[in-house]
Every structure is written in structure tokens, then in C-alpha cells.
All heavy atoms as an XYZ file, in Angstrom:
736
protein
N      14.214    -15.319    -22.843
C      13.381    -15.848    -21.767
C      11.926    -15.826    -22.218
O      11.483    -14.919    -22.907
C      13.575    -15.009    -20.502
C      12.732    -15.505    -19.342
S      12.945    -14.554    -17.838
C      14.297    -15.447    -17.102
N      11.194    -16.805    -21.820
C       9.775    -16.917    -22.117
C       9.015    -15.755    -21.479
O       9.237    -15.408    -20.325
C       9.279    -18.265    -21.564
C       7.846    -18.548    -21.893
O       7.004    -17.668    -21.893
N       7.571    -19.798    -22.173
N       8.089    -15.144    -22.242
C       7.303    -14.015    -21.741
C       6.519    -14.382    -20.490
O       6.399    -13.574    -19.565
C       6.330    -13.517    -22.832
O       7.084    -13.198    -23.997
C       5.576    -12.291    -22.388
N       6.003    -15.601    -20.439
C       5.252    -16.035    -19.253
C       6.143    -16.011    -18.015
O       5.691    -15.650    -16.928
C       4.665    -17.427    -19.470
N       7.411    -16.379    -18.181
C       8.334    -16.335    -17.048
C       8.515    -14.910    -16.550
O       8.578    -14.668    -15.346
C       9.694    -16.922    -17.435
C       9.624    -18.416    -17.653
O       8.694    -19.082    -17.232
N      10.623    -18.940    -18.327
N       8.611    -13.964    -17.471
C       8.758    -12.563    -17.084
C       7.506    -12.067    -16.374
O       7.584    -11.305    -15.405
C       9.050    -11.698    -18.314
C      10.397    -11.948    -18.986
C      10.495    -11.163    -20.285
C      11.534    -11.592    -18.051
N       6.354    -12.504    -16.841
C       5.107    -12.116    -16.196
C       5.042    -12.678    -14.779
O       4.641    -11.979    -13.841
C       3.908    -12.588    -17.016
C       3.765    -11.845    -18.320
C       2.730    -12.465    -19.238
O       2.388    -13.640    -19.115
N       2.242    -11.667    -20.170
N       5.444    -13.923    -14.601
C       5.456    -14.522    -13.262
C       6.467    -13.824    -12.370
O       6.199    -13.581    -11.193
C       5.754    -16.020    -13.351
C       4.628    -16.875    -13.916
C       5.096    -18.310    -14.121
C       3.408    -16.821    -13.014
N       7.603    -13.491    -12.926
C       8.627    -12.772    -12.164
C       8.040    -11.462    -11.629
O       8.212    -11.123    -10.455
C       9.803    -12.487    -13.100
C      11.047    -12.030    -12.436
C      12.198    -11.922    -13.433
O      12.463    -12.875    -14.187
O      12.843    -10.849    -13.434
N       7.332    -10.743    -12.473
C       6.685     -9.501    -12.052
C       5.628     -9.738    -10.998
O       5.506     -8.974    -10.031
N       4.863    -10.798    -11.153
C       3.818    -11.130    -10.186
C       4.418    -11.439     -8.820
O       3.924    -10.961     -7.794
C       2.983    -12.317    -10.678
C       1.882    -12.801     -9.748
C       0.849    -11.706     -9.507
C       1.220    -14.045    -10.340
N       5.486    -12.222     -8.787
C       6.125    -12.559     -7.515
C       6.624    -11.303     -6.810
O       6.456    -11.143     -5.597
C       7.301    -13.516     -7.712
C       6.976    -14.818     -8.394
C       7.947    -15.478     -9.140
C       5.712    -15.390     -8.327
C       7.669    -16.678     -9.773
C       5.426    -16.583     -8.970
C       6.408    -17.218     -9.697
O       6.133    -18.400    -10.334
N       7.257    -10.412     -7.575
C       7.778     -9.191     -6.976
C       6.639     -8.281     -6.517
O       6.758     -7.601     -5.488
C       8.719     -8.483     -7.950
C       9.967     -9.305     -8.296
S      10.920     -9.874     -6.867
C      11.678     -8.339     -6.372
N       5.532     -8.282     -7.249
C       4.364     -7.491     -6.832
C       3.784     -8.032     -5.529
O       3.436     -7.261     -4.627
C       3.307     -7.495     -7.936
N       3.684     -9.352     -5.420
C       3.187     -9.944     -4.176
C       4.115     -9.643     -3.005
O       3.651     -9.366     -1.894
C       3.011    -11.458     -4.336
C       1.834    -11.898     -5.199
C       1.896    -13.395     -5.466
C       0.529    -11.529     -4.528
N       5.412     -9.678     -3.257
C       6.373     -9.343     -2.199
C       6.176     -7.893     -1.755
O       6.193     -7.600     -0.559
C       7.802     -9.568     -2.688
N       5.951     -6.999     -2.713
C       5.724     -5.592     -2.378
C       4.419     -5.412     -1.602
O       4.353     -4.602     -0.664
C       5.705     -4.750     -3.653
N       3.396     -6.159     -1.970
C       2.112     -6.083     -1.252
C       2.276     -6.575      0.190
O       1.748     -5.963      1.124
C       1.040     -6.903     -1.978
C       0.701     -6.403     -3.365
S      -0.209     -4.861     -3.350
C      -1.763     -5.414     -2.725
N       2.987     -7.677      0.361
C       3.237     -8.176      1.718
C       3.968     -7.128      2.549
O       3.601     -6.866      3.697
C       4.051     -9.475      1.682
C       3.244    -10.661      1.221
O       2.024    -10.626      1.194
N       3.928    -11.715      0.833
N       4.995     -6.529      1.963
C       5.773     -5.514      2.660
C       4.889     -4.325      3.043
O       4.955     -3.830      4.171
C       6.929     -5.052      1.770
C       7.808     -4.006      2.401
C       8.927     -3.601      1.446
C       9.728     -2.464      2.053
N      10.637     -1.877      1.084
N       4.038     -3.887      2.114
C       3.164     -2.753      2.381
C       2.178     -3.067      3.507
O       1.938     -2.245      4.387
C       2.379     -2.357      1.131
C       1.452     -1.168      1.347
S       0.190     -1.013      0.072
C      -0.758     -2.498      0.337
N       1.626     -4.286      3.509
C       0.675     -4.652      4.561
C       1.354     -4.682      5.931
O       0.760     -4.292      6.929
C       0.006     -5.990      4.244
C      -0.986     -5.897      3.101
S      -1.958     -7.404      2.836
C      -0.708     -8.554      2.299
N       2.611     -5.120      5.966
C       3.363     -5.108      7.228
C       3.606     -3.667      7.658
O       3.390     -3.316      8.820
C       4.696     -5.882      7.091
C       5.587     -5.647      8.299
C       4.433     -7.378      6.907
N       4.040     -2.836      6.721
C       4.320     -1.434      7.048
C       3.079     -0.699      7.545
O       3.171      0.182      8.395
C       4.898     -0.714      5.831
C       6.320     -1.149      5.506
C       6.838     -0.604      4.193
O       6.054     -0.021      3.402
O       8.048     -0.772      3.939
N       1.905     -1.072      7.037
C       0.659     -0.432      7.462
C       0.101     -1.051      8.744
O      -0.917     -0.616      9.253
C      -0.384     -0.513      6.346
C      -0.050      0.379      5.162
C      -1.188      0.409      4.180
C      -0.914      1.410      3.089
N      -1.355      2.749      3.427
N       0.764     -2.091      9.244
C       0.326     -2.721     10.486
C      -0.844     -3.667     10.328
O      -1.460     -4.067     11.310
N      -1.136     -4.050      9.096
C      -2.250     -4.975      8.839
C      -1.877     -6.395      9.264
O      -2.689     -7.119      9.832
C      -2.661     -4.930      7.354
C      -3.156     -3.521      7.001
C      -3.715     -5.981      7.039
C      -3.339     -3.274      5.518
N      -0.650     -6.773      8.968
C      -0.104     -8.070      9.365
C       1.341     -7.845      9.814
O       1.903     -6.778      9.599
C      -0.159     -9.114      8.225
C       0.613     -8.623      6.992
C      -1.582     -9.484      7.873
C       0.694     -9.634      5.868
N       1.934     -8.860     10.386
C       3.332     -8.761     10.814
C       4.205     -9.645      9.923
O       3.698    -10.498      9.182
C       3.470     -9.209     12.269
O       3.215    -10.601     12.369
N       5.494     -9.440     10.012
C       6.420    -10.309      9.280
C       6.221    -11.760      9.706
O       6.282    -12.669      8.875
C       7.874     -9.884      9.508
C       8.260     -8.645      8.771
N       8.380     -8.589      7.410
C       8.537     -7.400      9.221
C       8.733     -7.381      7.042
N       8.831     -6.629      8.133
N       5.983    -11.980     10.985
C       5.794    -13.358     11.456
C       4.496    -13.946     10.909
O       4.433    -15.151     10.642
C       5.844    -13.435     12.978
O       4.833    -12.673     13.567
N       3.456    -13.119     10.716
C       2.213    -13.605     10.098
C       2.464    -14.050      8.661
O       1.983    -15.102      8.228
C       1.134    -12.510     10.077
C       0.610    -12.135     11.439
O       0.677    -12.980     12.362
O       0.143    -10.988     11.591
N       3.209    -13.234      7.925
C       3.533    -13.567      6.536
C       4.337    -14.861      6.505
O       4.039    -15.776      5.718
C       4.319    -12.420      5.852
C       4.802    -12.838      4.461
C       3.471    -11.157      5.767
N       5.329    -14.959      7.372
C       6.164    -16.158      7.433
C       5.331    -17.398      7.755
O       5.487    -18.437      7.120
C       7.268    -15.972      8.459
S       8.393    -17.379      8.573
N       4.435    -17.280      8.717
C       3.599    -18.422      9.106
C       2.716    -18.875      7.956
O       2.589    -20.084      7.686
C       2.757    -18.061     10.328
N       2.106    -17.925      7.255
C       1.221    -18.277      6.138
C       1.995    -18.950      5.009
O       1.553    -19.963      4.449
C       0.512    -17.029      5.628
N       3.160    -18.404      4.689
C       3.957    -18.973      3.609
C       4.556    -20.324      3.992
O       4.644    -21.229      3.161
C       5.053    -17.988      3.194
C       4.538    -16.706      2.533
C       5.669    -15.688      2.382
C       3.874    -16.995      1.202
N       4.955    -20.472      5.239
C       5.473    -21.759      5.708
C       4.386    -22.824      5.639
O       4.641    -23.968      5.238
C       6.029    -21.615      7.141
O       7.080    -20.641      7.125
C       6.554    -22.930      7.673
N       3.168    -22.440      5.997
C       2.033    -23.360      5.895
C       1.776    -23.740      4.433
O       1.534    -24.905      4.118
C       0.788    -22.718      6.494
C      -0.429    -23.613      6.502
C      -1.640    -22.966      7.152
O      -1.470    -22.144      8.075
O      -2.767    -23.284      6.722
N       1.869    -22.756      3.545
C       1.676    -23.031      2.117
C       2.751    -23.991      1.604
O       2.444    -24.936      0.861
C       1.708    -21.734      1.328
N       3.985    -23.766      2.012
C       5.074    -24.646      1.571
C       4.876    -26.066      2.099
O       5.091    -27.039      1.382
C       6.424    -24.095      2.014
C       7.587    -24.908      1.483
C       8.939    -24.314      1.807
O       9.024    -23.286      2.492
O       9.936    -24.910      1.362
N       4.436    -26.181      3.334
C       4.202    -27.513      3.913
C       3.090    -28.242      3.163
O       3.105    -29.471      3.060
C       3.844    -27.381      5.388
N       2.150    -27.499      2.612
C       1.055    -28.113      1.855
C       1.490    -28.718      0.540
O       0.746    -29.456     -0.094
N       2.708    -28.417      0.124
C       3.230    -28.940     -1.133
C       4.211    -30.090     -0.873
O       4.971    -30.490     -1.729
C       3.926    -27.811     -1.939
C       4.337    -28.290     -3.306
C       3.013    -26.606     -2.081
N       4.149    -30.650      0.312
C       5.065    -31.737      0.657
C       4.734    -32.999     -0.132
O       3.656    -33.132     -0.707
C       4.979    -32.046      2.155
O       3.743    -32.668      2.447
N       5.679    -33.917     -0.151
C       5.487    -35.191     -0.858
C       4.302    -35.957     -0.284
O       3.608    -36.665     -1.006
C       6.760    -36.023     -0.779
N       4.071    -35.816      1.021
C       2.951    -36.517      1.645
C       1.608    -35.972      1.163
O       0.660    -36.725      0.978
C       3.026    -36.390      3.169
C       4.220    -37.117      3.749
O       4.749    -38.034      3.087
O       4.635    -36.757      4.863
N       1.532    -34.652      0.983
C       0.270    -34.029      0.580
C       0.012    -34.131     -0.917
O      -1.144    -34.168     -1.340
C       0.241    -32.550      0.992
C       0.187    -32.389      2.491
O      -0.283    -33.253      3.207
N       0.688    -31.272      2.975
N       1.054    -34.121     -1.714
C       0.914    -34.170     -3.178
C       1.842    -35.225     -3.770
O       2.786    -34.901     -4.487
C       1.215    -32.790     -3.775
C       0.271    -31.658     -3.373
C       0.788    -30.325     -3.875
C      -1.128    -31.913     -3.896
N       1.580    -36.488     -3.497
C       2.483    -37.536     -3.963
C       2.548    -37.661     -5.478
O       3.500    -38.223     -6.009
C       1.913    -38.810     -3.322
C       0.480    -38.500     -3.077
C       0.419    -37.036     -2.796
N       1.568    -37.110     -6.194
C       1.556    -37.217     -7.642
C       2.562    -36.277     -8.318
O       2.865    -36.446     -9.488
C       0.145    -36.970     -8.198
C      -0.338    -35.530     -8.139
C      -0.928    -35.099     -6.804
O      -0.753    -35.755     -5.784
N      -1.622    -33.989     -6.811
N       3.092    -35.315     -7.574
C       4.071    -34.387     -8.145
C       5.474    -34.971     -8.113
O       5.893    -35.551     -7.116
C       4.091    -33.068     -7.364
C       2.922    -32.124     -7.535
C       3.150    -30.860     -6.714
C       2.715    -31.757     -8.989
N       6.178    -34.801     -9.212
C       7.589    -35.195     -9.224
C       8.373    -34.192     -8.393
O       7.878    -33.105     -8.076
C       8.110    -35.202    -10.666
O       8.155    -33.870    -11.161
N       9.599    -34.533     -8.055
C      10.430    -33.617     -7.277
C      10.636    -32.299     -8.012
O      10.580    -31.229     -7.407
C      11.777    -34.247     -6.942
C      11.679    -35.305     -5.862
O      10.690    -35.293     -5.100
O      12.593    -36.138     -5.770
N      10.871    -32.371     -9.325
C      11.096    -31.139    -10.081
C       9.829    -30.285    -10.136
O       9.903    -29.056    -10.048
C      11.615    -31.432    -11.487
O      10.678    -32.194    -12.209
N       8.662    -30.913    -10.246
C       7.410    -30.155    -10.228
C       7.164    -29.541     -8.860
O       6.688    -28.410     -8.753
C       6.225    -31.043    -10.628
C       6.190    -31.324    -12.108
O       6.854    -30.663    -12.897
N       5.431    -32.328    -12.503
N       7.488    -30.280     -7.819
C       7.322    -29.761     -6.460
C       8.220    -28.535     -6.247
O       7.809    -27.531     -5.685
C       7.632    -30.846     -5.428
C       7.259    -30.481     -4.008
C       7.369    -31.654     -3.041
N       6.334    -32.654     -3.322
C       6.522    -33.782     -4.000
N       7.705    -34.116     -4.438
N       5.534    -34.620     -4.213
N       9.456    -28.610     -6.737
C      10.367    -27.468     -6.634
C       9.800    -26.259     -7.374
O       9.939    -25.115     -6.915
C      11.743    -27.820     -7.185
C      12.553    -28.714     -6.272
C      13.896    -29.033     -6.886
C      14.657    -30.018     -6.028
N      15.938    -30.395     -6.626
N       9.166    -26.507     -8.512
C       8.553    -25.416     -9.272
C       7.409    -24.779     -8.499
O       7.251    -23.561     -8.508
C       8.031    -25.923    -10.618
O       9.096    -26.346    -11.425
N       6.631    -25.596     -7.821
C       5.492    -25.079     -7.060
C       5.965    -24.282     -5.847
O       5.400    -23.236     -5.529
C       4.548    -26.231     -6.631
C       3.464    -25.731     -5.696
C       3.922    -26.887     -7.863
N       7.006    -24.750     -5.182
C       7.454    -24.050     -3.968
C       8.341    -22.845     -4.266
O       8.551    -22.015     -3.383
C       8.166    -24.987     -2.952
C       7.246    -26.080     -2.475
C       9.455    -25.519     -3.489
N       8.813    -22.711     -5.498
C       9.687    -21.579     -5.827
C       9.075    -20.234     -5.436
O       9.722    -19.455     -4.728
C      10.060    -21.584     -7.314
C      10.912    -20.417     -7.709
C      12.285    -20.470     -7.577
C      10.332    -19.250     -8.193
C      13.072    -19.388     -7.920
C      11.107    -18.155     -8.534
C      12.480    -18.226     -8.401
N       7.852    -19.913     -5.857
C       7.310    -18.597     -5.480
C       7.094    -18.455     -3.976
O       7.234    -17.358     -3.424
C       5.991    -18.492     -6.248
C       5.642    -19.878     -6.634
C       6.932    -20.636     -6.726
N       6.773    -19.542     -3.307
C       6.584    -19.483     -1.856
C       7.905    -19.152     -1.182
O       7.978    -18.276     -0.312
C       6.011    -20.815     -1.319
C       4.655    -21.118     -1.957
C       5.908    -20.786      0.207
C       4.142    -22.533     -1.723
N       8.967    -19.818     -1.611
C      10.285    -19.551     -1.032
C      10.765    -18.144     -1.367
O      11.375    -17.477     -0.541
C      11.291    -20.601     -1.506
C      10.998    -21.948     -0.889
C      11.994    -22.992     -1.259
N      11.634    -24.253     -0.615
C      12.094    -25.429     -1.003
N      12.943    -25.513     -2.009
N      11.718    -26.520     -0.389
N      10.460    -17.686     -2.579
C      10.822    -16.321     -2.940
C      10.134    -15.326     -2.014
O      10.762    -14.397     -1.500
C      10.437    -16.030     -4.397
C      10.859    -14.656     -4.909
C      11.293    -14.739     -6.347
C       9.755    -13.632     -4.749
N       8.853    -15.528     -1.762
C       8.117    -14.623     -0.884
C       8.613    -14.715      0.557
O       8.645    -13.703      1.269
C       6.617    -14.888     -0.979
C       5.991    -14.530     -2.338
C       4.548    -14.999     -2.400
C       6.098    -13.044     -2.614
N       9.009    -15.897      0.996
C       9.613    -16.024      2.327
C      10.907    -15.219      2.417
O      11.137    -14.492      3.386
C       9.885    -17.494      2.662
C       8.710    -18.319      3.156
C       9.008    -19.810      3.072
C       8.362    -17.926      4.588
N      11.750    -15.347      1.399
C      13.011    -14.599      1.383
C      12.748    -13.095      1.311
O      13.434    -12.308      1.969
C      13.876    -15.041      0.200
C      14.493    -16.425      0.301
C      15.161    -16.814     -1.017
C      15.497    -16.488      1.444
N      11.763    -12.691      0.522
C      11.431    -11.274      0.405
C      10.932    -10.728      1.738
O      11.252     -9.594      2.115
C      10.382    -11.063     -0.683
N      10.160    -11.530      2.458
C       9.671    -11.119      3.767
C      10.834    -10.936      4.737
O      10.902     -9.949      5.472
C       8.668    -12.152      4.294
C       8.083    -11.781      5.632
O       7.491    -10.713      5.785
N       8.247    -12.654      6.616
N      11.770    -11.885      4.723
C      12.944    -11.780      5.590
C      13.779    -10.550      5.225
O      14.256     -9.829      6.107
C      13.797    -13.043      5.467
C      13.141    -14.292      6.025
C      13.879    -15.568      5.660
O      14.985    -15.501      5.061
O      13.359    -16.651      5.960
N      13.945    -10.300      3.925
C      14.722     -9.144      3.478
C      14.044     -7.843      3.889
O      14.714     -6.911      4.351
C      14.908     -9.196      1.961
N      12.730     -7.787      3.739
C      11.985     -6.576      4.114
C      12.128     -6.301      5.606
O      12.267     -5.151      6.024
C      10.517     -6.717      3.726
N      12.129     -7.362      6.388
C      12.278     -7.205      7.837
C      13.647     -6.599      8.191
O      13.773     -5.862      9.159
C      12.085     -8.551      8.524
C      11.911     -8.473     10.013
C      11.465     -9.783     10.642
O      11.681    -10.858     10.040
O      10.892     -9.721     11.740
N      14.639     -6.906      7.368
C      15.988     -6.358      7.578
C      16.166     -5.004      6.880
O      17.246     -4.412      6.932
C      17.051     -7.326      7.039
C      17.157     -8.635      7.781
C      18.352     -9.462      7.295
N      18.353     -9.720      5.866
C      17.805    -10.786      5.279
N      17.190    -11.701      6.011
N      17.875    -10.938      3.973
N      15.133     -4.544      6.171
C      15.216     -3.278      5.453
C      15.925     -3.379      4.112
O      16.357     -2.379      3.549
N      16.025     -4.587      3.593
C      16.691     -4.815      2.303
C      15.643     -4.975      1.206
O      14.494     -5.302      1.474
C      17.556     -6.072      2.377
C      18.646     -5.995      3.421
C      19.349     -7.320      3.651
O      18.955     -8.335      3.038
O      20.282     -7.353      4.463
N      16.077     -4.778     -0.047
C      15.168     -4.898     -1.181
C      15.893     -5.541     -2.370
O      16.157     -4.881     -3.374
C      14.615     -3.514     -1.557
C      13.448     -3.598     -2.496
O      12.763     -4.604     -2.557
N      13.223     -2.533     -3.236
N      16.221     -6.833     -2.264
C      16.932     -7.509     -3.359
C      16.092     -7.589     -4.631
O      14.875     -7.428     -4.604
C      17.188     -8.913     -2.807
C      17.007     -8.803     -1.342
C      16.012     -7.707     -1.131
N      16.765     -7.875     -5.728
C      16.096     -8.069     -7.008
C      15.722     -9.541     -7.179
O      16.206    -10.406     -6.450
C      17.020     -7.625     -8.136
C      17.321     -6.135     -8.090
C      18.214     -5.694     -9.221
O      18.543     -6.505    -10.108
O      18.586     -4.513     -9.211
N      14.891     -9.810     -8.172
C      14.430    -11.167     -8.441
C      15.604    -12.130     -8.596
O      15.594    -13.228     -8.037
C      13.553    -11.195     -9.699
C      13.054    -12.566    -10.042
C      11.895    -13.055     -9.482
C      13.760    -13.386    -10.913
C      11.436    -14.334     -9.775
C      13.310    -14.656    -11.217
C      12.142    -15.128    -10.648
N      16.613    -11.728     -9.349
C      17.760    -12.612     -9.597
C      18.452    -13.004     -8.293
O      18.936    -14.138     -8.163
C      18.750    -11.944    -10.544
N      18.497    -12.083     -7.343
C      19.107    -12.393     -6.046
C      18.320    -13.483     -5.331
O      18.888    -14.409     -4.763
C      19.176    -11.140     -5.164
C      20.007    -10.040     -5.788
O      21.068    -10.354     -6.374
O      19.591     -8.867     -5.686
N      17.006    -13.343     -5.354
C      16.151    -14.361     -4.720
C      16.302    -15.713     -5.418
O      16.425    -16.746     -4.760
C      14.680    -13.940     -4.753
C      14.354    -12.749     -3.902
C      13.679    -11.661     -4.435
C      14.696    -12.701     -2.555
C      13.357    -10.557     -3.650
C      14.383    -11.610     -1.764
C      13.710    -10.546     -2.324
O      13.390     -9.462     -1.556
N      16.300    -15.698     -6.740
C      16.423    -16.950     -7.500
C      17.735    -17.653     -7.165
O      17.772    -18.875     -6.987
C      16.316    -16.672     -8.997
N      18.791    -16.879     -7.052
C      20.106    -17.451     -6.711
C      20.075    -18.082     -5.317
O      20.562    -19.195     -5.111
C      21.167    -16.349     -6.796
C      22.571    -16.803     -6.766
C      23.614    -15.707     -7.049
N      23.198    -14.320     -6.920
C      22.764    -13.542     -7.938
N      22.669    -14.037     -9.152
N      22.420    -12.278     -7.724
N      19.476    -17.384     -4.354
C      19.378    -17.917     -2.990
C      18.538    -19.189     -2.940
O      18.879    -20.141     -2.236
C      18.785    -16.863     -2.051
C      19.705    -15.701     -1.698
C      18.928    -14.602     -0.989
C      20.852    -16.192     -0.828
N      17.458    -19.212     -3.691
C      16.599    -20.400     -3.716
C      17.364    -21.567     -4.331
O      17.269    -22.700     -3.851
C      15.284    -20.116     -4.462
C      14.444    -19.124     -3.652
C      14.499    -21.409     -4.720
C      13.285    -18.514     -4.423
N      18.130    -21.294     -5.370
C      18.954    -22.346     -5.976
C      19.942    -22.925     -4.986
O      20.148    -24.135     -4.924
N      20.559    -22.057     -4.202
C      21.507    -22.521     -3.176
C      20.793    -23.337     -2.113
O      21.320    -24.331     -1.628
C      22.244    -21.339     -2.555
C      23.253    -20.707     -3.464
C      23.945    -19.545     -2.807
C      24.913    -18.887     -3.752
N      25.566    -17.709     -3.176
N      19.586    -22.908     -1.716
C      18.811    -23.667     -0.727
C      18.505    -25.065     -1.271
O      18.584    -26.038     -0.531
C      17.479    -22.964     -0.418
C      17.602    -21.738      0.419
C      16.241    -21.064      0.618
O      15.269    -21.357     -0.079
N      16.183    -20.136      1.550
N      18.148    -25.149     -2.545
C      17.812    -26.443     -3.145
C      19.013    -27.366     -3.166
O      18.892    -28.562     -2.931
C      17.290    -26.244     -4.575
O      16.052    -25.577     -4.556
N      20.191    -26.808     -3.434
C      21.410    -27.622     -3.436
C      21.680    -28.186     -2.054
O      22.076    -29.347     -1.918
C      22.610    -26.771     -3.870
C      22.585    -26.378     -5.316
C      23.688    -25.393     -5.688
O      24.571    -25.124     -4.829
O      23.650    -24.877     -6.804
N      21.443    -27.392     -1.027
C      21.680    -27.832      0.350
C      20.687    -28.898      0.768
O      21.031    -29.875      1.427
C      21.614    -26.621      1.314
C      22.800    -25.685      1.045
C      21.615    -27.074      2.768
C      22.687    -24.338      1.724
N      19.424    -28.768      0.361
C      18.373    -29.688      0.770
C      18.466    -31.031      0.080
O      17.881    -31.999      0.504
C      17.002    -29.067      0.516
C      16.725    -27.898      1.439
C      15.406    -27.282      1.170
N      15.217    -26.140      2.054
C      14.177    -25.376      2.060
N      13.182    -25.605      1.240
N      14.085    -24.357      2.889
N      19.154    -31.099     -1.053
C      19.227    -32.357     -1.804
C      20.253    -33.300     -1.253
O      21.079    -33.085     -0.516
C      19.515    -32.059     -3.279
C      18.350    -31.371     -3.955
C      18.657    -30.990     -5.391
O      19.799    -31.179     -5.867
O      17.761    -30.496     -6.051
């Protein structure tokens, strides 16, 4: 695997942990995290970024969807690994196509 991919994988998991910690400390809520990430994902729509190919758009939304899934898992008290999130995102992409 490319080292940059491993670095990004670590970054995504670190951001998920930061979101979880902020919720646990009462700084934000799970619904706040969800709203912010949903807004970010909507900003990557075909209407907003028509110059992106579908595959590039999927690449851009991958970390957003991972963080959404991590937020949902944290709310349920779960702590999946990166591979679990990647698998779920892949399944979501298959359904959306």
C-alpha cells in the first residue's frame, strides 16, 4: 500500500477520534457532527463541482462518509477499524450506483 494512503488512513481515524472526544466533552453533539459532515458532502455534489469525474467525487467524499459512519458508530458505543468503514462505504457506493 502507498505510504500516503496509510497516512490518510491515520488522519481519518484521528479526526474520528477528535469528533468523538468533542462529543464526549459536550463541546458538540453527534447531530452537530452529522450536520456538518452532511453539509460537507452536499458541497461535493455534481451541481457544485461539475468539473469532477464521478470517481474523483467518490474519492473526495470518502473521508466525509467515513467520518459520518464513525460518528454513528460512536453514538452506538462502537469503535470499528478503518477496514470496516471502508467496506461499508464500498457497499454504500454499490447501492447508490
